[in-house]
C-alpha positions in Angstrom: -34.5 -82.1 -79.4 -35.9 -83.5 -76.2 -39.6 -82.8 -77.1 -39.4 -83.7 -80.8 -41.0 -86.9 -82.2 -37.5 -88.0 -83.4 -36.2 -87.9 -79.9 -38.9 -90.4 -78.8 -37.6 -93.0 -81.2 -35.3 -95.6 -79.8 -31.6 -95.1 -80.1 -31.3 -98.1 -82.3 -33.9 -96.7 -84.8 -32.2 -93.3 -84.8 -28.9 -94.9 -85.6 -30.5 -96.7 -88.5 -31.8 -93.4 -89.8 -28.4 -91.9 -89.4 -26.8 -94.7 -91.4 -29.4 -94.3 -94.1 -28.6 -90.6 -94.4 -24.8 -91.3 -94.5 -25.0 -94.3 -96.7 -23.7 -92.8 -99.9 -21.3 -94.3 -102.4 -20.1 -90.8 -103.5 -16.7 -89.9 -102.2 -16.2 -87.0 -99.8 -13.2 -84.8 -100.9 -11.1 -83.6 -98.0 -11.1 -80.1 -99.5 -14.8 -79.6 -99.2 -17.0 -78.9 -96.1 -17.0 -82.4 -94.8 -19.5 -82.9 -92.0 -23.2 -82.8 -93.2 -25.7 -80.4 -91.9 -27.4 -83.1 -89.8 -24.3 -83.2 -87.5 -24.7 -79.5 -86.8 -28.4 -79.4 -86.0 -28.0 -79.7 -82.3 -25.6 -81.1 -79.7 -27.5 -84.4 -79.2 -27.7 -85.1 -82.9 -24.1 -84.2 -83.3 -23.1 -86.5 -80.5 -25.1 -89.4 -81.8 -24.4 -89.1 -85.5 -20.9 -87.6 -86.1 -19.0 -90.9 -85.5 -21.4 -92.8 -87.8 -20.7 -90.2 -90.5 -16.9 -90.8 -90.2 -17.4 -94.6 -90.2 -19.7 -94.6 -93.3 -18.1 -91.8 -95.4 -15.8 -92.6 -98.3 -13.2 -89.9 -97.9 -10.8 -89.2 -100.8 -7.8 -87.1 -101.6 -5.1 -87.0 -104.2 -2.1 -89.0 -103.1 0.3 -86.2 -104.1 -1.6 -83.7 -101.9 -0.2 -85.0 -98.6 -0.4 -81.6 -96.9 -4.2 -81.7 -97.1 -4.3 -85.3 -95.7 -1.9 -84.5 -92.8 -3.8 -81.3 -91.9 -7.2 -83.1 -92.0 -6.1 -86.1 -89.9 -4.4 -83.7 -87.5 -7.7 -81.8 -87.0 -9.6 -84.9 -86.0 -10.0 -86.0 -82.4 -9.2 -89.6 -81.5 -12.8 -90.8 -81.8 -13.4 -89.4 -85.2 -10.1 -90.6 -86.7 -10.6 -94.0 -85.2 -14.0 -94.3 -86.7 -12.8 -93.8 -90.3 -13.1 -97.0 -92.3 -12.4 -95.6 -95.8 -9.8 -93.1 -97.0 -9.0 -93.4 -100.7 -5.8 -91.8 -102.0 -6.2 -91.2 -105.7 -3.3 -91.3 -108.1 -2.5 -92.2 -111.7 0.1 -94.5 -113.2 1.9 -91.4 -114.5 2.2 -90.1 -110.9 3.5 -93.4 -109.7 6.0 -93.5 -112.6 7.3 -90.0 -111.4 7.1 -91.0 -107.8 9.6 -93.8 -108.2 11.8 -91.7 -110.5 11.7 -94.4 -113.1 13.4 -93.4 -116.3 10.9 -93.0 -119.2 13.7 -94.1 -121.5 14.2 -97.8 -120.8 17.5 -98.9 -122.3 16.3 -102.4 -123.3 12.8 -104.0 -123.7 13.6 -106.1 -120.6 14.2 -103.2 -118.3 11.0 -102.9 -116.2 10.1 -100.1 -113.7 9.7 -102.5 -110.8 13.3 -102.0 -109.8 12.6 -98.3 -109.4 10.8 -99.0 -106.1 14.3 -99.1 -104.5 14.5 -95.3 -105.1 11.5 -94.7 -102.9 13.7 -93.8 -100.0 15.4 -91.0 -101.9 12.2 -88.9 -102.1 10.7 -89.7 -98.7 7.1 -89.3 -100.0 5.8 -92.6 -98.8 7.6 -92.3 -95.4 6.0 -89.0 -94.8 2.5 -90.4 -95.4 3.3 -93.5 -93.2 4.4 -91.1 -90.5 1.2 -89.0 -90.8 -1.0 -92.1 -90.5 1.0 -93.4 -87.4 0.6 -90.0 -85.7 -3.2 -90.1 -86.0 -5.7 -92.5 -84.7 -6.9 -93.7 -88.1 -6.7 -97.4 -88.7 -4.0 -97.9 -91.4 -6.1 -100.6 -93.1 -8.7 -98.0 -93.9 -6.3 -96.4 -96.3 -6.5 -97.4 -100.0 -4.5 -96.4 -103.0 -6.8 -96.0 -106.1 -5.0 -96.1 -109.4 -6.3 -94.6 -112.6 -4.5 -95.8 -115.7 -3.7 -93.4 -118.6 -5.8 -94.4 -121.6 -3.9 -96.0 -124.5 -3.9 -92.7 -126.3 -2.7 -90.7 -123.3 0.1 -93.2 -122.7 1.2 -93.1 -126.3 1.2 -89.3 -126.3 3.2 -89.2 -123.0 5.7 -92.0 -123.4 5.3 -93.8 -126.7 7.8 -91.9 -128.7 10.4 -92.3 -125.9 10.0 -96.1 -126.0 10.0 -96.2 -129.8 13.1 -94.1 -130.0 15.1 -96.3 -127.6 13.8 -99.5 -129.0 14.3 -98.6 -132.6 10.8 -98.9 -133.8 9.0 -96.7 -136.4 6.4 -95.3 -134.1 4.2 -93.8 -136.8 4.1 -96.9 -138.9 0.8 -98.7 -139.0 2.3 -102.0 -139.9 0.8 -104.9 -138.0 4.0 -105.6 -136.2 4.3 -102.0 -135.1 0.8 -101.9 -133.8 1.3 -105.1 -131.9 4.5 -103.8 -130.3 2.8 -100.7 -129.1 -0.1 -102.7 -127.6 2.4 -105.0 -125.9 4.3 -102.0 -124.4 1.0 -100.5 -123.1 -0.1 -103.8 -121.5 3.3 -104.3 -119.8 3.1 -100.7 -118.6 -0.2 -101.4 -117.0 1.0 -104.6 -115.4 4.1 -102.9 -113.9 2.2 -99.9 -112.6 -0.5 -102.1 -111.0 2.3 -104.0 -109.2 3.8 -100.8 -108.0 0.5 -99.5 -106.8 -0.1 -102.6 -104.8 3.4 -102.3 -103.2 2.7 -98.6 -102.5 -0.6 -99.5 -100.8 1.0 -102.2 -98.6 3.8 -99.8 -97.7 1.4 -97.1 -96.6 -0.6 -99.5 -94.5 2.2 -101.6 -92.9 5.0 -99.1 -93.0 7.4 -101.2 -95.1 7.9 -102.5 -98.6 7.0 -106.0 -99.7 9.1 -106.8 -102.8 8.6 -110.6 -102.7 5.7 -111.4 -105.0 4.4 -114.4 -102.9 4.5 -112.4 -99.6 2.9 -109.4 -101.3 0.0 -111.4 -102.6 -0.4 -113.0 -99.1 -0.4 -109.5 -97.5 -2.9 -108.2 -100.0 -5.3 -111.0 -99.1 -4.8 -110.3 -95.4 -5.4 -106.6 -96.0 -8.7 -107.3 -97.9 -9.9 -109.4 -95.0 -8.9 -106.7 -92.4 -10.7 -104.0 -94.4 -13.9 -106.1 -94.7 -13.8 -106.7 -90.9 -13.3 -103.0 -90.2 -16.1 -101.8 -92.5 -18.5 -104.4 -91.2 -17.9 -103.6 -87.6 
């Protein structure tokens, strides 16, 4: 590349070009060929651009596919792993529900799945991910848990009849009170799963559970600030 016009540009300008190339909001799935062609053009371009790619890319994987995450992080050298500023772990509220082994047959309307977080230690899924992150050079604050909620219809199809059976409601009835109850169940479900997702994210980043609501909210604010600093650096 020594004799090319690109090589005669200043290093600062070349870095701006690299950033423009890698500035893409689309996520990079860990199962695809990750590094772009630019990083394989020649040794100098690879040396200059590879770390910028890892810093700017929005990597993503399914939370349940921890083998892929562990294999990928294990394949990166210290510099590349340390450059990562965004790793999104995608999951759904249904997966979180299964993860915490929450019963889908609550015995009373007041029994909420928040208490199920205590069972996290029986399956070891989160501990395995925490260990994977600690063993790599990735900054834990780069890791996010992205939660997709089941639609109302999906939730009704998966869990609605179970709730209705236990709580003694005519699920098929279109009476106003029946519709209102179903809507309330769905709203409470979303609230509970969002709370669990936030606890899961904090656990992954900091290696322990935050079950106190005030402390959890404080830690979420601290985490947001740390992420902003990491991605702006």
